[in-house]
N, C-alpha and C positions, 0 to 999 in steps of 0.2 A: 453511833457516829454517822453523819450523812456523807454523801460522796465527796462534796467539796472539802469538808473538814479532813477526810482521809487523804485527799490529794495534798493539801497543805501540810499535813503531818508527815507524809512521805518526803516532801521537798525539804522540810526541816531536818529530817533524819539524814537525807543525802548531803545536806550542807554540813552537818556535824561529822558525817563520815569523811568528807573531803578534808575538813579541818583536822580531825584526829589522824588521818592518814598522812597529812602534810607534816604534822608535828612528830609523829612516830618515825617518819622517814628521816627527819633531821637527827633524831636520837640514835637511830641505827647506824648512821654514817658519821656520828660524832660532830655534826655541824653545830655551831653556836646558835641555839634556837632563836633567841630574841633578835640578834643582829641579822641573821639570815632571813627571818620572816619579814623584818622591816625592809630589807633591801629587795625582797621578792614579792611584796604584797600584791603588786599588780598581776603577777603570775597566779597568785592564789585566787584573786577575783576572776581571772580568766578561766581557771580550773572549775570554779563553782558554776559559772555561766555555761561553759561547755558541757559539764556533767548534767545539769538540769535540762539543757536544750536537747542533748542526745537522748537522755532517758525519756523525755516527753515524745521525741520523734519515734522511739522504739515502742511507745505505748506502755511504758512501765508504771505510769501513774493511773492508768485506767484498768489494769488487770486486777483480778481478785486474788491477791497473793496468799490468802488463806487456803486456796485450792490450787496451788502451783503444780503444774505438770511439766513434762519434758520440754514442750514448746516454750513455755514461759522461762524456764531455766536457760535455754539456748538464747532467748532474747536478752536475758541479763548478761550472759557472757559476750554476746555480740555488742551490746551497748557499752560495757566497761572496756572492751577491747578497743572500740572506737575512741573512747575518752582517753585511754592510756596512750594510744597512738598519737592523738592530738597533743598531749602533754609532752611526749617524747620529742615531737617535732619542735614544740616551743622551747624545750630545754636545750636544744642545739644552739638556739639564738640567745641563750642567757649567759651572762658573765658570772652569775652567782650559782645557778643550778647546773648539774652535769647530767649526762646520759645515764650514768650509774645511779644517780638520784631518781631519775625518771623510772628506771626499772624497779627500784625498791618501792617507790611510791605506788606504782601500778600494782605490784604484788599485794601490798597492804590494802589498797583500795578495793581490789577485786575480792579479797578475803572478807573484808568487813561488809561490803555491799551484799555479797551472797549470804553471809552469815545473818545479817539483819532480815533478809527476805525469808531465809530458812526458819528463823525463830518465829516470824509471823505465820509462816505456813504451818509450823508445828502447832502453834496455838489454834489455828483453824482445824487441824487434824484432831486435836484433843476435844475441841468443842463438838466436832462431828461424832466422835466416839461416845461422848457423854450423851449427846442427843440420841444417837443410835441405840445406846443401851436402854434409854428410857422408852424408845419406840418399841424395842424388842419385848419389853414388859407390858406396855399399855397400848401400843399402836395397832393399826390394822395390818395383818400379815398378808403380804402380797407376793405372788409368783410373777416374774417377768418372762415372757416368751420372746426370745430373740436376743442373741449375744453380739449383734452387730453394732453399727454406729448409733442407731436409734436406741437400742437397749442400753448401751454404755452411757449415752447422754441422759436417758431417763433415770438410770440407776444413780448417777451422780446427783441429779436434781432431787431425787427422793431422799438421798442421804444427807443433803446439805440444806434443803429448803426449810424455812421456818413455817411455811404455809401448809404443810401436810403432816399427818401423824402416821403415814403408811411406812411399813417396815418390810424391805425386800428379804424374803427367806430363802429364795433360790432362783436360779435362771434355768430355762430349758431352751435347747437349740438342737436342730437336726444335723448340725455339722459334727461328725464324730470326733474330729480333731480338737474340738473345743470342750467336749464333755470331760469332766474331771478337773478342769482348770478353774481358775478364779478370776473374776472381773470385779475390780475395786473391793476385794475382800468377800465377795459373794460367790458361792460355788455354782458352776454350771453342772447340774446334777444329772440330766438325762434328756431324752428326746421329747418332742411336743406330744407324741402319742401316749406318753406316760403321765400326762398332766393330772389325771384323776388319782393316780397312785400317790404322787407327791403332794397334791392338795390335801388328801386325807392324812398322809404321814406328817406333814408340817402344819396341819390345822390352818391352811390358808383361807382367807376370806374374800380375796379379790385376785383376779388374773388380769394382767395388762399385756395386751398384744402389741409388741414394739417391732413390727416388721412391715413398715409402710411400702416397701418396694416389691413385696411378693405379689403374685397374681391373685385375682379374686378367687380363682378355683382353689388354690392352696390355702388362702385365708379362710375360705368357707369351710374347708376340711378341718383346719385347726380349731375353728370356733365350734364345730360339731363335737370335737373332743372335749372342749371346755364346758360344753353344755351337760356333760356327764357328771360334772361336779356340782356342788351347791354354792359355787363362788359367783360373785358378780363379775362380769366380763367387760373390760374396757379396752380402749385402743388409743394409740398416739396418732397425731395428725399426719399430713402428707410430707413428702420429701422436701418441699420447698422450705419448710420451717427448719428442717435439719441442716439444709445448706446454709441457712442464715444463722445457725447456731442458737435458735431462739426457742427450743423446746422447753416448756415449763410444765409444772404439775397442773396448772390450771388448764393447759391445753389437752390433757388427757380426758377423754370423753367416753361415753357409753358407745358400745359397738353400733355402727350404722347398720340398719336393717338391710341395706343393700349388700353388705358383706355376706348375708345368708342366701342371696340369690345365686351365688356361685358363677357369676359371669362378669366379664370385663365391661368397663364403661363404654358406651357407644361413642364412636368418634365420627366427625363429619369433615367434609372438605370446605375449609373456611374460605378459600379463594372463590369457590362457586357462589357462596353466600354473598361475599363482598361485591361480586360483579353486578348483582341486580339490586343490591341495597344501597351501595355507596352513591352519595349525591342525589338520592331520590327522596321525594316526600312520602313518608310512610305513616299510615294510621293504624292504630290497634284499638278495636272496640273491646270493651270489657278489659281495658288496659290495667285496671287495678287489681284484678283477680290473680289467682295462683299462676295460671298459664299466661295470662295477659301481661302481668308484671314482669315475668321472666323473659317474655318476648321483647318487652321494652328494654330490659337490661342488655340483652344480646344485640338487639338492633342498634342501640345507642353506641355500642363499641365498634360498629361497622360503618361509622361515618355517614349517616343519612344526611340529606340536605335539611330535612326537618322531620321531627317525630311528633305525631299528634296522638295523645292519649285521650280516648273517649270512654267515659264510664258514668253510670247513673249514681254510683255510691261515692260521695265526696271524700269520705275518710280514706278509702282505698286509693283513690286517685291522688289525694294529697300525699300519702305516704310514699308512693313511687315517684311523685314529682320531686319531693325533697331529696330522696335518695339520688336521683339522676342529676339534680342541680349540683349536689356535692361532688359526685364522681365524675361528671362530665360538664364542667362549667361552660364550655364553649358550644354545647349542644343547643341547637335551635329547637326549643321544646314548647309545645302548645298543649295545654290540658283543658279539656272541655267536659262539662257536666251535662249529660244529655241522655235520653232514652232512645234505644234503637227502634222502639215502637213508633216514634214520632217521625212520620215521613217528611213533613215540612222541614223539621230540624235537620234530618239526614241530608235532604237535598241542599239545604243552605250550607251545611258544613262542606259538602263535596264541591259545591259551586265556588265557595270562598277559598278553600285551601287546595283544591285540585290534587288530592293524594294520588300517587301513581301506584303504590303498593298497599293493599288492604289486607289486614289480618283480622278476621272476624272471630273473636273469642267470647263475645258477650252471649250468655245463655244461662237458663236455669238448668242445673245439672243433677240435683239431688233426687234420686229415684223415688223414695217413699213420699217426699213432699209433693212431687209432681203427680203421683198416683192419686192423691187426695185433692189436687188442684189442677186437673188436666187443662182447663181453660187457660190458666196462666202459662202453662207450658206452650200452648199454641200461640198465645199472644206474644210471648217473648222470643221463643225459639223460631217458630215458623214465620210469623208476621215480621219479627225483627230482622231475620235473615233476608226475607224478601225485600224489605225496604232499603236495607243497607246495600244489598247486591244491585238493586235497581238504580239506586243513586250512583253507585260506582260505575255501572255500565253507561248510564246517561252522560256522565262527566268524563268518560274516556280513561278510566283507570287501566293500568297495564296488566296488573295481576290482582286476583281476589282469592285469598286462601281461607277456606272455612275450617275451623277446628271442629272435627266431628268426633265420633265415639264408636268403639266396637259394639256398644249397645244398640247401634243402628242396624246391626245385622240380625235378621229374624227376631225383631224386638218382642219382648214380653212385658214391656212397660211403656208408659206414655212418653217418658223422656227419650228413650231410644227411638220410638216411633217418630217423634217430632224431629229428631236428628236425621232420621232417614229421609223425611220430607225435605229437610234443609239440603241434603245431598242432591236430591232430585231437582230442587230449585236451582242450585248453582249449575247443574248439568244442562238444565233448560236455558238458563241465562247465558250460558256459553254459546248457544246457538243464536241468541237474540242480539248480543253485543260483541264488539271486537275484543273486549277484555278477556283475558285467560282466567276462567273460573275453575278452581280445583278445590277438592276437600282432602283433609288429612285425617285419617282414622286411627286412633290408638286407645289403649285401655286405661287402667287405673294408674294414677300418678302418685308416687310416694311423697307424703308430706303436703299434698294440696289440701285446701280448705275442705273439711268434712271427710277426708279420707280415713281409712281404717287405722293407719299407723298412729296418728295423733290421738285417736279415740282410745286405742289399746293402751297407750302410754298414760293417758289420764286415768283410765280404769285401774291400771297397775299401781299408780301413785296413790290412788284412793283406797287401795287394799282389796280391789276386786268387787264383784266378779268381772272377768273379761267376757264380753258377750259375743258369741259367734252364731250366725243364723243357721248354719248347717255344717256337719262334720266334713262333708265331701265337697263343699263349695270351693271353686278354684278361680283365680283371677290372674291376668297378666299385669306386670308391674314395670314401671320405669321411673327414673328420677325426673323432676321437673326440668332441670337443664338438659338432660338427654332428650326428652320429648320435644322441647322447644328447638333444640339444635337440628333435630331431624325435620321438624316442621319448616324451619328456615331453608334447609337444603331441598326439601320437597318442592318448595316454591321456586327454586332454581331450575328444577326439572319440568315445571308446569308448561304445558303447551295448550291446555284448555280441555275441560271435561273429565279429567282423570280423578279417580279417588285413590289417593296414596295410602297404603297400609303399612304401618310401622311394625317391624319385627321386634318383639319384646322378650325374646327368649322363651323358656319353658314357663307354663303357668304355675302358680304357687298355691298350695292348699292353705286357705285362710286359717283353718284350725291349727296346722303346723306352725304358721306364723305366730299365732297367739301363744302356743307352747314355747316357742323359741324366745319370744320377747320376755316372757315371764322368767325363763331360765337365765337369760342374759342380764336380767335385773337383779339376779341373786336370789330368786325365790323358786320354790318347788310347786309346779302345777297341782291343783286339787288339795295341796297341804297348806301352803301359805296363801296362794291366790287361786280362787275357784274359777272354772271355765263353765259358763252357762250357755247351753244350746237353746236359742230362742225360737227357731223355726224360720223358714224363708219368709221374707216380707213380701207384701203385694208387689208384683211386677219384677221380682228378683228371680233369676235362674241360676242353676248350679254352675254353669260355665258360659263364657262369652265366646263368640265366634268372630273371626277377623274378616271373613269374606262370605258372600253369598255364592251358591254353586254356579249361577249363571255369569258371575263377574269374571271368572278365570283369574289368572295371576301372571303378571309380567315383571321381570326383574329390572332394576335400574343399576347405574354405576355403583351405587351404595347398596351392598347386599342386605342392609337393614331396612331398605325402603322398596316396596313393591307397588305395582299399579294394578288396580282392579279395572277391568274392561268397562268403558262407559256403556250404559244400557240405553236402549231406544226409548225415549220419553216423548209423549205427545204434549208439547209445551202448552198449547191452548187449553187442553183438558186439565192439565196440572194447574195452571194459573187460575182457571175458573174454580177448581176445587179448593185451592188455597184461599181464594176470596170468600168462598162459602164458609170455610173454617173460620176465617177472620170474623165474619158477621155473626156466626153462631157463638164464637168465643165471647164476644162482647155482649151478646144476648144472654149470656150465662146459661147455656144449654146444659142439660144433664145427659146428653147423648154424645158428648165430644169423643169418647173413646170409640164408639161405633162409627162415627163419621171419619175418624182418623184411620180406622181399619179398612174402610172403603177405599181410601187413597193408598194405604200400605197393606195389601192383602197378607203379607208375611207377618204382620203384627198380630200376636196372639193375646187377646184380652184376658187378664187375670181376673177370674170371677170371685176371688176371695175378698176383694176390697168392696164390701157392701155397706160399711158403716159410715163412710165419709163422702157420700154423694153430694154434689152441688145442688143448689135449688133448681127447680124445673124452669125450663126456658119460658120466657115471656116475650112474645114477639111484639115489641113496642117500637115506636119511632125512636131512632137513635138520638141521643143528646148531642148538642153542639160540640161538647168536649170529645165525644167519640168520633164525630165527623172529622175533627181537626187532626186526629191521629191517623186517619186513613190515608 
């Protein structure tokens, strides 16, 4: 029966309840039924109208009475008390009905109303028991961790929802006062540290962590205990859904890998961000990418005068455009399909729209691909950054924020080396123009395009093997929203020439990450899913560095953001070298890595990459198309 049909059914039942109570009250007081009813019919109509109106006001027609609890019972008593009080007041003004009748009627009405609801509730309970019995025999056996509000809500949903076959076998909680008690018929058997013991004892197949309010440190510790079992580990969403009472089985999801990092989410000072974003024209290059699109989302919520998304890939740009149109219908949004390599186009864009704040996120970032295509890395990263930065400076932009990488520090790959050149370019541009040019340097981003987490998930779903390049390789990790929030706040601190370095906590061993992800998916490493060590790829190093020795480190108001001291750069020599790289890249030289090394002496060329060398340089006259890009 659908919702509307149930409401109509309840209204009909309440109408019959009023009618039966009316007639029974006459019988109890020996009133002549027919004549009394005829002479008081208008009071009967008033009683029906008052009853249905008050019940609707108390929400009695939208509650799920098969799952009645104390709150709903109190609502019933409150509603019938209001109805009874109203009829008692009416009876005072009646020549036919008395206050004595009003009391008798009220008693009968309360009894019948509560009785009807209880019968329906008992029906729901029996349905639940039958379904629970079936799940106990055939369903997935689940341990719930957490006996608080989230655990209670989840338990109730698992026991009543028709969308799941999961069967709760026990609850674990670290509150000793709860251990040994029952929650909705399920026993709270022990502490979270005993999860392995009870998982084996009760043959559990899944564990659901229902503790959204605990700290990341505690959550990480509990997950480590869960990994000692062979169960798949899942979690409930955030507190806001609990506050709305909307927790559902479909909202239960696999444990977020961030839970394994053992640290709290990074927070920022929103007021500082708003001060320099609000009512400003902002442009994001590479606005359709992982970082660029999140920049656009957060900027859009800070009330810019206009947001310009510039990207070479139309599908990415279209996706973020449609998302922002839906979420921010009043946003002045401009989407441009263009390449940062095209200097004429960049100058035209900046002349036309006069952006005041520039976030430069457009770049080639995949290390192995750039190792085999170094000329493309230079064309896009170095040349693209130079052209956008120059256009920004020429047209009086207030701030220019470059998205850099920790791979720029003592680079061992061409991608990192080009990012280091980009940092040098913006520091040189800062001396040339009034624009405040800064760079923000951070490491790996969880869930970004091509990152390790989505790759591991695909490999696990395919049955393995999970590929790790080296057992000892470590990386720093942040979520995309965290990294972007810090980028935005770093922009607020920008005075020009700084390289901001983001603190991403302790580095994570990639091999451990692979093992944890396999375990959290309910599999056993090397038994169900194999882990294959493939060897370091060309340009890849075991660990990344956040800072060069000579840069030093200066703290900001946000302890997650530090400043690397600007280095002394010869602008003329740098720009001459950048132009030389540009010419050589378009001549398809096979010496690009050596040329980059001359500009970035800390760049260590990886000699293992011998099989994918570009074709040899042919010094020919540049084509008209190449000239137009310059």
